[in-house]
NUKE-812003 format. One record per residue (C-alpha): residue in three letters; x, y, z. Coordinates in steps of 0.05 Angstrom, whole numbers, padded with zeros to 5 digits, always signed. Layout:
<rs>
AlaXYZ;...
</rs>
This chain:
<rs>
Unk+00000+00000+00000;Unk+00057+00048+00016;Unk+00089+00035-00051;Unk+00023+00047-00088;Unk+00013+00112-00048;Unk+00083+00136-00068;Unk+00070+00123-00141;Unk+00003+00159-00137;Unk+00037+00219-00107;Unk+00090+00218-00161;Unk+00036+00212-00214;Unk+00000+00273-00187;Unk+00065+00313-00184;Unk+00079+00298-00258;Unk+00006+00307-00277;Unk+00008+00382-00260;Unk+00062+00402-00311;Unk+00031+00353-00361;Unk-00035+00389-00356;Unk+00002+00455-00368;Unk+00030+00429-00433;Unk-00037+00400-00453;Unk-00070+00468-00439;Unk-00022+00502-00487;Unk-00039+00449-00540;Unk-00114+00459-00532;Unk-00107+00534-00535;Unk-00068+00528-00599;Unk-00125+00495-00636;Unk-00156+00562-00652;Unk-00122+00597-00710;Unk-00138+00672-00715;Unk-00163+00699-00780;Unk-00114+00730-00828;Unk-00116+00805-00823;Unk-00127+00849-00884;Unk-00061+00885-00878;Unk-00048+00885-00953;Unk-00088+00949-00965;Unk-00061+00987-00906;Unk-00015+01047-00918;Unk+00051+01034-00882;Unk+00068+01085-00828;Unk+00120+01056-00780;Unk+00194+01072-00791;Unk+00236+01010-00775;Unk+00309+00998-00759;Unk+00330+00927-00775;Unk+00386+00905-00728;Unk+00431+00846-00744;Unk+00490+00822-00702;Unk+00544+00789-00743;Unk+00610+00755-00726;Unk+00649+00728-00785;Unk+00587+00719-00829;Unk+00618+00736-00896;Unk+00586+00675-00929;Unk+00514+00696-00915;Unk+00511+00770-00898;Unk+00508+00799-00968;Unk+00450+00755-00989;Unk+00414+00771-00924;Unk+00420+00846-00935;Unk+00401+00841-01009;Unk+00337+00803-00991;Unk+00320+00854-00937;Unk+00327+00910-00988;Unk+00274+00875-01029;Unk+00221+00875-00974;Unk+00152+00898-00995;Unk+00156+00962-00954;Unk+00172+01034-00972;Unk+00247+01042-00975;Unk+00247+01108-00937;Unk+00212+01075-00878;Unk+00266+01023-00861;Unk+00341+01018-00855;Unk+00387+00958-00845;Unk+00440+00963-00791;Unk+00496+00912-00780;Unk+00543+00906-00721;Unk+00605+00871-00746;Unk+00625+00844-00679;Unk+00700+00830-00673;Unk+00702+00805-00744;Unk+00765+00779-00776;Unk+00736+00768-00846;Unk+00699+00809-00899;Unk+00632+00813-00863;Unk+00634+00889-00856;Unk+00655+00903-00927;Unk+00605+00855-00958;Unk+00548+00883-00916;Unk+00566+00954-00936;Unk+00570+00935-01010;Unk+00500+00905-01004;Unk+00472+00971-00978;Unk+00471+00963-00902;Unk+00496+01014-00851;Unk+00553+00978-00816;Unk+00585+00992-00748;Unk+00648+00954-00731;Unk+00655+00935-00658;Unk+00725+00919-00636;Unk+00731+00946-00565;Unk+00719+00905-00503;Unk+00713+00829-00498;Unk+00668+00792-00547;Unk+00616+00765-00500;Unk+00559+00745-00546;Unk+00499+00769-00585;Unk+00469+00809-00528;Unk+00529+00854-00519;Unk+00534+00866-00594;Unk+00461+00884-00600;Unk+00461+00929-00540;Unk+00521+00966-00570;Unk+00485+00972-00637;Unk+00421+00997-00606;Unk+00458+01057-00578;Unk+00477+01076-00649;Unk+00405+01068-00673;Unk+00377+01108-00615;Unk+00416+01168-00640;Unk+00363+01176-00694;Unk+00297+01191-00658;Unk+00254+01178-00720;Unk+00258+01102-00714;Unk+00193+01079-00682;Unk+00209+01004-00679;Unk+00269+00958-00682;Unk+00268+00888-00714;Unk+00322+00838-00697;Unk+00345+00784-00745;Unk+00403+00736-00745;Unk+00455+00743-00800;Unk+00430+00681-00838;Unk+00355+00695-00833;Unk+00314+00697-00896;Unk+00253+00742-00886;Unk+00185+00738-00919;Unk+00174+00800-00962;Unk+00112+00821-00923;Unk+00146+00818-00854;Unk+00149+00893-00842;Unk+00078+00905-00868;Unk+00051+00855-00818;Unk+00091+00885-00761;Unk+00069+00955-00780;Unk-00003+00933-00774;Unk+00008+00901-00706;Unk+00044+00963-00679;Unk-00012+01008-00702;Unk-00060+00962-00665;Unk-00022+00976-00601;Unk+00026+00917-00594;Unk+00093+00933-00561;Unk+00133+00869-00574;Unk+00116+00820-00629;Unk+00149+00753-00642;Unk+00145+00731-00714;Unk+00142+00659-00736;Unk+00215+00636-00736;Unk+00226+00571-00773;Unk+00283+00529-00800;Unk+00301+00531-00874;Unk+00357+00480-00880;Unk+00317+00419-00858;Unk+00344+00378-00916;Unk+00416+00386-00893;Unk+00416+00328-00844;Unk+00382+00292-00787;Unk+00391+00347-00734;Unk+00366+00404-00779;Unk+00306+00361-00798;Unk+00289+00346-00726;Unk+00300+00419-00706;Unk+00254+00442-00763;Unk+00199+00395-00739;Unk+00207+00418-00667;Unk+00202+00491-00688;Unk+00136+00476-00721;Unk+00111+00447-00655;Unk+00139+00503-00613;Unk+00109+00557-00656;Unk+00042+00523-00651;Unk+00040+00505-00577;Unk+00087+00553-00542;Unk+00074+00614-00585;Unk+00004+00609-00613;Unk-00023+00572-00553;Unk+00004+00623-00504;Unk-00018+00680-00547;Unk-00090+00654-00550;Unk-00090+00648-00474;Unk-00067+00721-00466;Unk+00003+00699-00442;Unk+00071+00717-00469;Unk+00101+00680-00528;Unk+00173+00656-00529;Unk+00227+00706-00545;Unk+00262+00667-00600;Unk+00319+00716-00608;Unk+00304+00725-00682;Unk+00247+00754-00725;Unk+00223+00796-00666;Unk+00199+00868-00666;Unk+00201+00920-00609;Unk+00175+00989-00602;Unk+00238+01031-00595;Unk+00218+01059-00527;Unk+00214+00988-00499;Unk+00287+00975-00517;Unk+00308+01044-00493;Unk+00280+01027-00425;Unk+00298+00953-00417;Unk+00353+00942-00468;Unk+00366+00873-00497;Unk+00407+00847-00440;Unk+00469+00805-00437;Unk+00488+00737-00411;Unk+00481+00665-00434;Unk+00407+00671-00452;Unk+00391+00744-00455;Unk+00329+00731-00497;Unk+00298+00685-00444;Unk+00315+00735-00390;Unk+00285+00793-00429;Unk+00219+00756-00435;Unk+00215+00752-00360;Unk+00237+00825-00351;Unk+00183+00847-00400;Unk+00131+00809-00360;Unk+00153+00844-00297;Unk+00140+00910-00334;Unk+00070+00886-00353;Unk+00090+00874-00426;Unk+00076+00808-00460;Unk+00107+00784-00525;Unk+00051+00776-00576;Unk+00057+00724-00631;Unk+00046+00738-00705;Unk+00050+00676-00749;Unk+00043+00716-00813;Unk+00110+00750-00801;Unk+00157+00695-00824;Unk+00232+00690-00815;Unk+00273+00629-00836;Unk+00339+00613-00802;Unk+00389+00557-00803;Unk+00399+00501-00753;Unk+00466+00470-00735;Unk+00484+00411-00779;Unk+00506+00363-00724;Unk+00495+00346-00651;Unk+00566+00367-00637;Unk+00554+00437-00665;Unk+00490+00443-00625;Unk+00518+00418-00559;Unk+00551+00482-00537;Unk+00490+00523-00557;Unk+00442+00478-00519;Unk+00487+00476-00457;Unk+00490+00552-00458;Unk+00414+00558-00464;Unk+00401+00509-00408;Unk+00450+00541-00360;Unk+00425+00611-00378;Unk+00352+00594-00368;Unk+00368+00562-00301;Unk+00406+00624-00277;Unk+00352+00672-00302;Unk+00296+00632-00271;Unk+00329+00631-00203;Unk+00329+00707-00200;Unk+00267+00728-00238;Unk+00216+00672-00230;Unk+00202+00686-00156;Unk+00189+00759-00173;Unk+00141+00739-00229;Unk+00104+00691-00183;Unk+00097+00743-00128;Unk+00073+00798-00174;Unk+00029+00751-00214;Unk-00008+00730-00151;Unk-00013+00801-00124;Unk-00037+00831-00190;Unk-00077+00768-00211;Unk-00039+00772-00277;Unk-00044+00707-00318;Unk+00015+00724-00363;Unk+00061+00735-00303;Unk+00037+00671-00269;Unk+00047+00631-00333;Unk+00117+00660-00341;Unk+00134+00639-00270;Unk+00104+00570-00275;Unk+00139+00557-00341;Unk+00205+00572-00306;Unk+00189+00525-00248;Unk+00161+00467-00288;Unk+00207+00416-00320;Unk+00217+00422-00394;Unk+00176+00375-00438;Unk+00239+00333-00450;Unk+00255+00325-00376;Unk+00182+00312-00358;Unk+00178+00257-00411;Unk+00242+00223-00387;Unk+00219+00223-00314;Unk+00150+00197-00331;Unk+00176+00140-00375;Unk+00228+00121-00322;Unk+00176+00114-00267;Unk+00126+00079-00312;Unk+00176+00025-00330;Unk+00197+00019-00257;Unk+00124+00009-00240;Unk+00118-00045-00294;Unk+00180-00080-00268;Unk+00152-00081-00197;Unk+00085-00107-00223;Unk+00118-00163-00264;Unk+00159-00185-00204;Unk+00096-00198-00164;Unk+00085-00134-00125;Unk+00012-00121-00109;Unk-00005-00058-00146;Unk-00075-00035-00166;Unk-00091-00038-00241;Unk-00117+00033-00237;Unk-00047+00057-00219;Unk-00018+00023-00280;Unk-00073+00053-00324;Unk-00061+00123-00296;Unk+00014+00120-00309;Unk+00003+00089-00378;Unk-00045+00144-00396;Unk+00004+00198-00374;Unk+00060+00167-00416;Unk+00015+00160-00477;Unk-00005+00233-00473;Unk+00068+00254-00472;Unk+00086+00206-00530;Unk+00031+00232-00576;Unk+00036+00304-00554;Unk+00086+00327-00608;Unk+00047+00294-00663;Unk-00014+00335-00646;Unk+00025+00398-00660;Unk+00046+00372-00728;Unk-00026+00353-00745;Unk-00050+00423-00727;Unk+00006+00453-00770;Unk-00012+00406-00828;Unk+00061+00387-00830;Unk+00088+00342-00886;Unk+00102+00269-00872;Unk+00176+00278-00863;Unk+00162+00320-00801;Unk+00127+00260-00768;Unk+00186+00215-00787;Unk+00234+00265-00756;Unk+00195+00267-00691;Unk+00200+00191-00687;Unk+00274+00202-00673;Unk+00256+00251-00618;Unk+00270+00203-00559;Unk+00344+00206-00574;Unk+00341+00283-00572;Unk+00300+00281-00508;Unk+00352+00237-00473;Unk+00409+00281-00500;Unk+00375+00345-00478;Unk+00357+00318-00410;Unk+00429+00297-00398;Unk+00452+00367-00416;Unk+00399+00397-00370;Unk+00422+00354-00313;Unk+00494+00374-00326;Unk+00473+00448-00329;Unk+00438+00443-00261;Unk+00493+00405-00225;Unk+00556+00433-00256;Unk+00590+00493-00224;Unk+00638+00501-00282;Unk+00627+00568-00317;Unk+00595+00566-00386;Unk+00622+00616-00437;Unk+00588+00642-00499;Unk+00616+00615-00565;Unk+00589+00623-00635;Unk+00546+00565-00659;Unk+00560+00541-00730;Unk+00497+00542-00773;Unk+00482+00508-00839;Unk+00530+00508-00897;Unk+00534+00582-00907;Unk+00481+00580-00962;
</rs>
Protein backbone atom coordinates (compact mmCIF):
# COMPACT_ATOMS: atom_id res chain seq x y z
CA UNK A 1 0.00 0.00 0.00
CA UNK A 2 2.83 2.40 0.82
CA UNK A 3 4.44 1.74 -2.55
CA UNK A 4 1.17 2.37 -4.38
CA UNK A 5 0.67 5.59 -2.40
CA UNK A 6 4.15 6.81 -3.38
CA UNK A 7 3.48 6.15 -7.05
CA UNK A 8 0.13 7.95 -6.87
CA UNK A 9 1.85 10.97 -5.34
CA UNK A 10 4.52 10.91 -8.04
CA UNK A 11 1.82 10.62 -10.70
CA UNK A 12 -0.01 13.66 -9.33
CA UNK A 13 3.24 15.66 -9.22
CA UNK A 14 3.93 14.90 -12.88
CA UNK A 15 0.29 15.37 -13.87
CA UNK A 16 0.40 19.10 -13.02
CA UNK A 17 3.08 20.11 -15.57
CA UNK A 18 1.57 17.67 -18.07
CA UNK A 19 -1.77 19.46 -17.80
CA UNK A 20 0.08 22.75 -18.38
CA UNK A 21 1.51 21.46 -21.67
CA UNK A 22 -1.87 20.02 -22.65
CA UNK A 23 -3.52 23.38 -21.95
CA UNK A 24 -1.12 25.08 -24.36
CA UNK A 25 -1.95 22.47 -26.99
CA UNK A 26 -5.71 22.93 -26.58
CA UNK A 27 -5.34 26.71 -26.73
CA UNK A 28 -3.38 26.42 -29.97
CA UNK A 29 -6.25 24.73 -31.82
CA UNK A 30 -7.78 28.11 -32.59
CA UNK A 31 -6.10 29.87 -35.51
CA UNK A 32 -6.88 33.61 -35.73
CA UNK A 33 -8.17 34.95 -39.01
CA UNK A 34 -5.69 36.48 -41.38
CA UNK A 35 -5.80 40.26 -41.14
CA UNK A 36 -6.37 42.45 -44.18
CA UNK A 37 -3.04 44.25 -43.89
CA UNK A 38 -2.38 44.27 -47.63
CA UNK A 39 -4.42 47.44 -48.25
CA UNK A 40 -3.05 49.37 -45.29
CA UNK A 41 -0.77 52.35 -45.89
CA UNK A 42 2.55 51.69 -44.08
CA UNK A 43 3.38 54.23 -41.39
CA UNK A 44 6.01 52.80 -39.02
CA UNK A 45 9.70 53.59 -39.54
CA UNK A 46 11.78 50.50 -38.77
CA UNK A 47 15.43 49.91 -37.93
CA UNK A 48 16.51 46.37 -38.77
CA UNK A 49 19.30 45.27 -36.42
CA UNK A 50 21.57 42.31 -37.22
CA UNK A 51 24.50 41.09 -35.10
CA UNK A 52 27.22 39.44 -37.17
CA UNK A 53 30.49 37.73 -36.30
CA UNK A 54 32.44 36.38 -39.27
CA UNK A 55 29.33 35.95 -41.43
CA UNK A 56 30.89 36.81 -44.81
CA UNK A 57 29.32 33.74 -46.47
CA UNK A 58 25.72 34.80 -45.77
CA UNK A 59 25.56 38.50 -44.89
CA UNK A 60 25.40 39.95 -48.41
CA UNK A 61 22.49 37.76 -49.45
CA UNK A 62 20.68 38.56 -46.19
CA UNK A 63 21.01 42.31 -46.76
CA UNK A 64 20.05 42.03 -50.44
CA UNK A 65 16.87 40.16 -49.54
CA UNK A 66 15.99 42.71 -46.86
CA UNK A 67 16.36 45.51 -49.41
CA UNK A 68 13.68 43.74 -51.46
CA UNK A 69 11.05 43.73 -48.70
CA UNK A 70 7.60 44.90 -49.75
CA UNK A 71 7.80 48.09 -47.69
CA UNK A 72 8.58 51.71 -48.60
CA UNK A 73 12.36 52.10 -48.77
CA UNK A 74 12.33 55.40 -46.87
CA UNK A 75 10.62 53.73 -43.90
CA UNK A 76 13.29 51.17 -43.03
CA UNK A 77 17.07 50.91 -42.75
CA UNK A 78 19.34 47.90 -42.23
CA UNK A 79 22.02 48.14 -39.54
CA UNK A 80 24.78 45.58 -39.01
CA UNK A 81 27.13 45.31 -36.07
CA UNK A 82 30.26 43.55 -37.32
CA UNK A 83 31.27 42.22 -33.93
CA UNK A 84 35.00 41.52 -33.65
CA UNK A 85 35.08 40.23 -37.21
CA UNK A 86 38.27 38.97 -38.82
CA UNK A 87 36.80 38.40 -42.29
CA UNK A 88 34.97 40.46 -44.93
CA UNK A 89 31.62 40.66 -43.14
CA UNK A 90 31.68 44.46 -42.79
CA UNK A 91 32.76 45.15 -46.37
CA UNK A 92 30.26 42.76 -47.90
CA UNK A 93 27.41 44.15 -45.80
CA UNK A 94 28.28 47.72 -46.82
CA UNK A 95 28.50 46.76 -50.49
CA UNK A 96 25.01 45.24 -50.22
CA UNK A 97 23.62 48.53 -48.88
CA UNK A 98 23.57 48.17 -45.09
CA UNK A 99 24.82 50.68 -42.55
CA UNK A 100 27.66 48.91 -40.78
CA UNK A 101 29.24 49.62 -37.40
CA UNK A 102 32.39 47.71 -36.53
CA UNK A 103 32.73 46.77 -32.88
CA UNK A 104 36.24 45.96 -31.80
CA UNK A 105 36.53 47.31 -28.27
CA UNK A 106 35.96 45.24 -25.16
CA UNK A 107 35.64 41.46 -24.92
CA UNK A 108 33.41 39.62 -27.34
CA UNK A 109 30.79 38.23 -25.00
CA UNK A 110 27.97 37.27 -27.32
CA UNK A 111 24.96 38.44 -29.25
CA UNK A 112 23.45 40.44 -26.38
CA UNK A 113 26.45 42.70 -25.93
CA UNK A 114 26.72 43.29 -29.69
CA UNK A 115 23.04 44.19 -30.02
CA UNK A 116 23.07 46.47 -26.98
CA UNK A 117 26.03 48.31 -28.49
CA UNK A 118 24.27 48.58 -31.87
CA UNK A 119 21.03 49.85 -30.32
CA UNK A 120 22.88 52.86 -28.90
CA UNK A 121 23.84 53.80 -32.47
CA UNK A 122 20.27 53.38 -33.66
CA UNK A 123 18.83 55.40 -30.77
CA UNK A 124 20.80 58.41 -32.02
CA UNK A 125 18.13 58.78 -34.72
CA UNK A 126 14.84 59.54 -32.91
CA UNK A 127 12.71 58.90 -36.01
CA UNK A 128 12.89 55.11 -35.72
CA UNK A 129 9.65 53.93 -34.10
CA UNK A 130 10.45 50.22 -33.97
CA UNK A 131 13.45 47.89 -34.12
CA UNK A 132 13.38 44.42 -35.68
CA UNK A 133 16.11 41.88 -34.85
CA UNK A 134 17.24 39.18 -37.26
CA UNK A 135 20.17 36.79 -37.27
CA UNK A 136 22.77 37.13 -40.01
CA UNK A 137 21.50 34.06 -41.88
CA UNK A 138 17.76 34.73 -41.64
CA UNK A 139 15.69 34.86 -44.81
CA UNK A 140 12.66 37.10 -44.32
CA UNK A 141 9.24 36.92 -45.93
CA UNK A 142 8.71 39.99 -48.12
CA UNK A 143 5.62 41.06 -46.13
CA UNK A 144 7.30 40.91 -42.71
CA UNK A 145 7.43 44.67 -42.08
CA UNK A 146 3.91 45.26 -43.39
CA UNK A 147 2.54 42.75 -40.90
CA UNK A 148 4.57 44.24 -38.05
CA UNK A 149 3.45 47.75 -39.01
CA UNK A 150 -0.17 46.65 -38.70
CA UNK A 151 0.42 45.06 -35.28
CA UNK A 152 2.22 48.14 -33.96
CA UNK A 153 -0.62 50.40 -35.10
CA UNK A 154 -3.02 48.09 -33.26
CA UNK A 155 -1.09 48.81 -30.05
CA UNK A 156 1.30 45.86 -29.70
CA UNK A 157 4.63 46.63 -28.05
CA UNK A 158 6.65 43.45 -28.70
CA UNK A 159 5.78 41.01 -31.47
CA UNK A 160 7.47 37.67 -32.11
CA UNK A 161 7.25 36.55 -35.72
CA UNK A 162 7.11 32.94 -36.78
CA UNK A 163 10.73 31.80 -36.82
CA UNK A 164 11.29 28.54 -38.65
CA UNK A 165 14.17 26.46 -39.99
CA UNK A 166 15.03 26.57 -43.71
CA UNK A 167 17.84 23.99 -43.98
CA UNK A 168 15.84 20.95 -42.90
CA UNK A 169 17.20 18.92 -45.80
CA UNK A 170 20.82 19.29 -44.63
CA UNK A 171 20.79 16.38 -42.21
CA UNK A 172 19.09 14.62 -39.34
CA UNK A 173 19.55 17.33 -36.71
CA UNK A 174 18.31 20.20 -38.95
CA UNK A 175 15.29 18.06 -39.92
CA UNK A 176 14.45 17.32 -36.29
CA UNK A 177 14.98 20.97 -35.32
CA UNK A 178 12.70 22.08 -38.16
CA UNK A 179 9.94 19.75 -36.95
CA UNK A 180 10.34 20.90 -33.33
CA UNK A 181 10.11 24.55 -34.38
CA UNK A 182 6.78 23.79 -36.07
CA UNK A 183 5.53 22.35 -32.77
CA UNK A 184 6.97 25.16 -30.64
CA UNK A 185 5.45 27.85 -32.82
CA UNK A 186 2.09 26.14 -32.55
CA UNK A 187 2.00 25.23 -28.87
CA UNK A 188 4.33 27.63 -27.09
CA UNK A 189 3.70 30.70 -29.23
CA UNK A 190 0.20 30.47 -30.66
CA UNK A 191 -1.14 28.59 -27.64
CA UNK A 192 0.21 31.13 -25.18
CA UNK A 193 -0.91 34.02 -27.37
CA UNK A 194 -4.48 32.69 -27.49
CA UNK A 195 -4.48 32.42 -23.69
CA UNK A 196 -3.33 36.03 -23.31
CA UNK A 197 0.13 34.96 -22.12
CA UNK A 198 3.57 35.85 -23.43
CA UNK A 199 5.04 34.00 -26.41
CA UNK A 200 8.64 32.79 -26.46
CA UNK A 201 11.36 35.29 -27.23
CA UNK A 202 13.10 33.34 -29.98
CA UNK A 203 15.97 35.79 -30.41
CA UNK A 204 15.19 36.27 -34.10
CA UNK A 205 12.37 37.69 -36.23
CA UNK A 206 11.15 39.79 -33.31
CA UNK A 207 9.96 43.42 -33.29
CA UNK A 208 10.07 45.98 -30.44
CA UNK A 209 8.76 49.47 -30.08
CA UNK A 210 11.89 51.57 -29.75
CA UNK A 211 10.89 52.94 -26.35
CA UNK A 212 10.72 49.41 -24.93
CA UNK A 213 14.36 48.74 -25.84
CA UNK A 214 15.38 52.20 -24.66
CA UNK A 215 13.99 51.34 -21.24
CA UNK A 216 14.90 47.67 -20.87
CA UNK A 217 17.67 47.09 -23.38
CA UNK A 218 18.30 43.67 -24.86
CA UNK A 219 20.33 42.34 -21.99
CA UNK A 220 23.47 40.25 -21.86
CA UNK A 221 24.42 36.85 -20.53
CA UNK A 222 24.06 33.27 -21.70
CA UNK A 223 20.36 33.53 -22.61
CA UNK A 224 19.54 37.21 -22.75
CA UNK A 225 16.43 36.53 -24.85
CA UNK A 226 14.88 34.25 -22.21
CA UNK A 227 15.75 36.75 -19.48
CA UNK A 228 14.25 39.64 -21.46
CA UNK A 229 10.93 37.80 -21.77
CA UNK A 230 10.75 37.62 -17.98
CA UNK A 231 11.83 41.25 -17.54
CA UNK A 232 9.16 42.33 -20.01
CA UNK A 233 6.53 40.46 -18.02
CA UNK A 234 7.66 42.22 -14.84
CA UNK A 235 7.00 45.49 -16.69
CA UNK A 236 3.52 44.28 -17.66
CA UNK A 237 4.51 43.71 -21.31
CA UNK A 238 3.80 40.41 -23.00
CA UNK A 239 5.34 39.21 -26.23
CA UNK A 240 2.57 38.78 -28.81
CA UNK A 241 2.87 36.19 -31.55
CA UNK A 242 2.29 36.90 -35.23
CA UNK A 243 2.49 33.79 -37.44
CA UNK A 244 2.14 35.81 -40.67
CA UNK A 245 5.49 37.52 -40.07
CA UNK A 246 7.86 34.77 -41.18
CA UNK A 247 11.62 34.50 -40.77
CA UNK A 248 13.63 31.45 -41.81
CA UNK A 249 16.93 30.66 -40.08
CA UNK A 250 19.46 27.84 -40.16
CA UNK A 251 19.94 25.03 -37.65
CA UNK A 252 23.32 23.50 -36.75
CA UNK A 253 24.18 20.54 -38.94
CA UNK A 254 25.31 18.16 -36.20
CA UNK A 255 24.73 17.29 -32.57
CA UNK A 256 28.30 18.36 -31.83
CA UNK A 257 27.71 21.85 -33.24
CA UNK A 258 24.50 22.16 -31.25
CA UNK A 259 25.88 20.88 -27.95
CA UNK A 260 27.57 24.11 -26.83
CA UNK A 261 24.51 26.13 -27.86
CA UNK A 262 22.10 23.92 -25.93
CA UNK A 263 24.35 23.82 -22.86
CA UNK A 264 24.48 27.62 -22.88
CA UNK A 265 20.70 27.90 -23.19
CA UNK A 266 20.05 25.45 -20.38
CA UNK A 267 22.51 27.07 -17.98
CA UNK A 268 21.25 30.54 -18.89
CA UNK A 269 17.59 29.68 -18.38
CA UNK A 270 18.42 28.11 -15.04
CA UNK A 271 20.28 31.21 -13.86
CA UNK A 272 17.60 33.61 -15.11
CA UNK A 273 14.79 31.58 -13.56
CA UNK A 274 16.45 31.57 -10.15
CA UNK A 275 16.46 35.37 -10.00
CA UNK A 276 13.33 36.40 -11.90
CA UNK A 277 10.79 33.58 -11.51
CA UNK A 278 10.12 34.30 -7.78
CA UNK A 279 9.45 37.95 -8.63
CA UNK A 280 7.07 36.95 -11.43
CA UNK A 281 5.19 34.55 -9.17
CA UNK A 282 4.85 37.13 -6.41
CA UNK A 283 3.66 39.90 -8.72
CA UNK A 284 1.43 37.56 -10.70
CA UNK A 285 -0.41 36.51 -7.54
CA UNK A 286 -0.64 40.07 -6.21
CA UNK A 287 -1.86 41.53 -9.52
CA UNK A 288 -3.84 38.42 -10.55
CA UNK A 289 -1.97 38.59 -13.85
CA UNK A 290 -2.22 35.37 -15.89
CA UNK A 291 0.74 36.20 -18.14
CA UNK A 292 3.03 36.75 -15.15
CA UNK A 293 1.83 33.56 -13.47
CA UNK A 294 2.37 31.53 -16.63
CA UNK A 295 5.85 33.00 -17.03
CA UNK A 296 6.72 31.96 -13.48
CA UNK A 297 5.20 28.48 -13.74
CA UNK A 298 6.97 27.85 -17.05
CA UNK A 299 10.25 28.59 -15.28
CA UNK A 300 9.47 26.26 -12.38
CA UNK A 301 8.03 23.37 -14.38
CA UNK A 302 10.37 20.82 -15.99
CA UNK A 303 10.83 21.08 -19.72
CA UNK A 304 8.80 18.73 -21.88
CA UNK A 305 11.94 16.63 -22.50
CA UNK A 306 12.75 16.26 -18.80
CA UNK A 307 9.11 15.60 -17.91
CA UNK A 308 8.92 12.84 -20.53
CA UNK A 309 12.10 11.13 -19.33
CA UNK A 310 10.94 11.17 -15.70
CA UNK A 311 7.48 9.85 -16.57
CA UNK A 312 8.79 7.01 -18.75
CA UNK A 313 11.38 6.04 -16.12
CA UNK A 314 8.81 5.69 -13.33
CA UNK A 315 6.31 3.95 -15.61
CA UNK A 316 8.82 1.24 -16.50
CA UNK A 317 9.87 0.97 -12.87
CA UNK A 318 6.22 0.44 -12.00
CA UNK A 319 5.88 -2.23 -14.68
CA UNK A 320 8.99 -3.98 -13.40
CA UNK A 321 7.59 -4.07 -9.87
CA UNK A 322 4.25 -5.36 -11.17
CA UNK A 323 5.89 -8.14 -13.22
CA UNK A 324 7.97 -9.23 -10.20
CA UNK A 325 4.81 -9.90 -8.21
CA UNK A 326 4.26 -6.70 -6.25
CA UNK A 327 0.59 -6.07 -5.43
CA UNK A 328 -0.26 -2.90 -7.30
CA UNK A 329 -3.76 -1.75 -8.32
CA UNK A 330 -4.54 -1.89 -12.06
CA UNK A 331 -5.86 1.67 -11.85
CA UNK A 332 -2.35 2.86 -10.96
CA UNK A 333 -0.89 1.16 -14.02
CA UNK A 334 -3.65 2.65 -16.19
CA UNK A 335 -3.03 6.14 -14.80
CA UNK A 336 0.70 5.98 -15.46
CA UNK A 337 0.15 4.43 -18.89
CA UNK A 338 -2.27 7.20 -19.80
CA UNK A 339 0.19 9.88 -18.70
CA UNK A 340 2.99 8.37 -20.78
CA UNK A 341 0.76 7.99 -23.84
CA UNK A 342 -0.25 11.66 -23.65
CA UNK A 343 3.41 12.68 -23.61
CA UNK A 344 4.28 10.31 -26.49
CA UNK A 345 1.54 11.58 -28.79
CA UNK A 346 1.79 15.21 -27.70
CA UNK A 347 4.32 16.36 -30.38
CA UNK A 348 2.37 14.68 -33.15
CA UNK A 349 -0.71 16.73 -32.28
CA UNK A 350 1.23 19.91 -33.02
CA UNK A 351 2.29 18.59 -36.40
CA UNK A 352 -1.31 17.66 -37.23
CA UNK A 353 -2.49 21.17 -36.36
CA UNK A 354 0.31 22.63 -38.50
CA UNK A 355 -0.61 20.29 -41.38
CA UNK A 356 3.05 19.36 -41.52
CA UNK A 357 4.41 17.10 -44.28
CA UNK A 358 5.08 13.43 -43.62
CA UNK A 359 8.82 13.92 -43.16
CA UNK A 360 8.12 16.00 -40.03
CA UNK A 361 6.37 13.01 -38.42
CA UNK A 362 9.28 10.76 -39.35
CA UNK A 363 11.70 13.25 -37.81
CA UNK A 364 9.77 13.33 -34.53
CA UNK A 365 9.98 9.54 -34.33
CA UNK A 366 13.70 10.09 -33.65
CA UNK A 367 12.81 12.53 -30.89
CA UNK A 368 13.49 10.13 -27.97
CA UNK A 369 17.21 10.32 -28.70
CA UNK A 370 17.05 14.13 -28.61
CA UNK A 371 15.01 14.06 -25.40
CA UNK A 372 17.60 11.87 -23.65
CA UNK A 373 20.43 14.03 -24.99
CA UNK A 374 18.76 17.26 -23.90
CA UNK A 375 17.84 15.89 -20.48
CA UNK A 376 21.44 14.85 -19.88
CA UNK A 377 22.58 18.37 -20.80
CA UNK A 378 19.93 19.87 -18.51
CA UNK A 379 21.09 17.70 -15.63
CA UNK A 380 24.68 18.72 -16.29
CA UNK A 381 23.67 22.40 -16.43
CA UNK A 382 21.92 22.16 -13.06
CA UNK A 383 24.66 20.25 -11.26
CA UNK A 384 27.82 21.66 -12.80
CA UNK A 385 29.51 24.66 -11.22
CA UNK A 386 31.92 25.06 -14.10
CA UNK A 387 31.36 28.41 -15.85
CA UNK A 388 29.77 28.32 -19.30
CA UNK A 389 31.10 30.82 -21.83
CA UNK A 390 29.41 32.10 -24.96
CA UNK A 391 30.79 30.74 -28.23
CA UNK A 392 29.46 31.14 -31.76
CA UNK A 393 27.31 28.27 -32.97
CA UNK A 394 28.01 27.07 -36.48
CA UNK A 395 24.86 27.08 -38.63
CA UNK A 396 24.10 25.40 -41.93
CA UNK A 397 26.50 25.39 -44.85
CA UNK A 398 26.68 29.12 -45.37
CA UNK A 399 24.06 29.00 -48.09
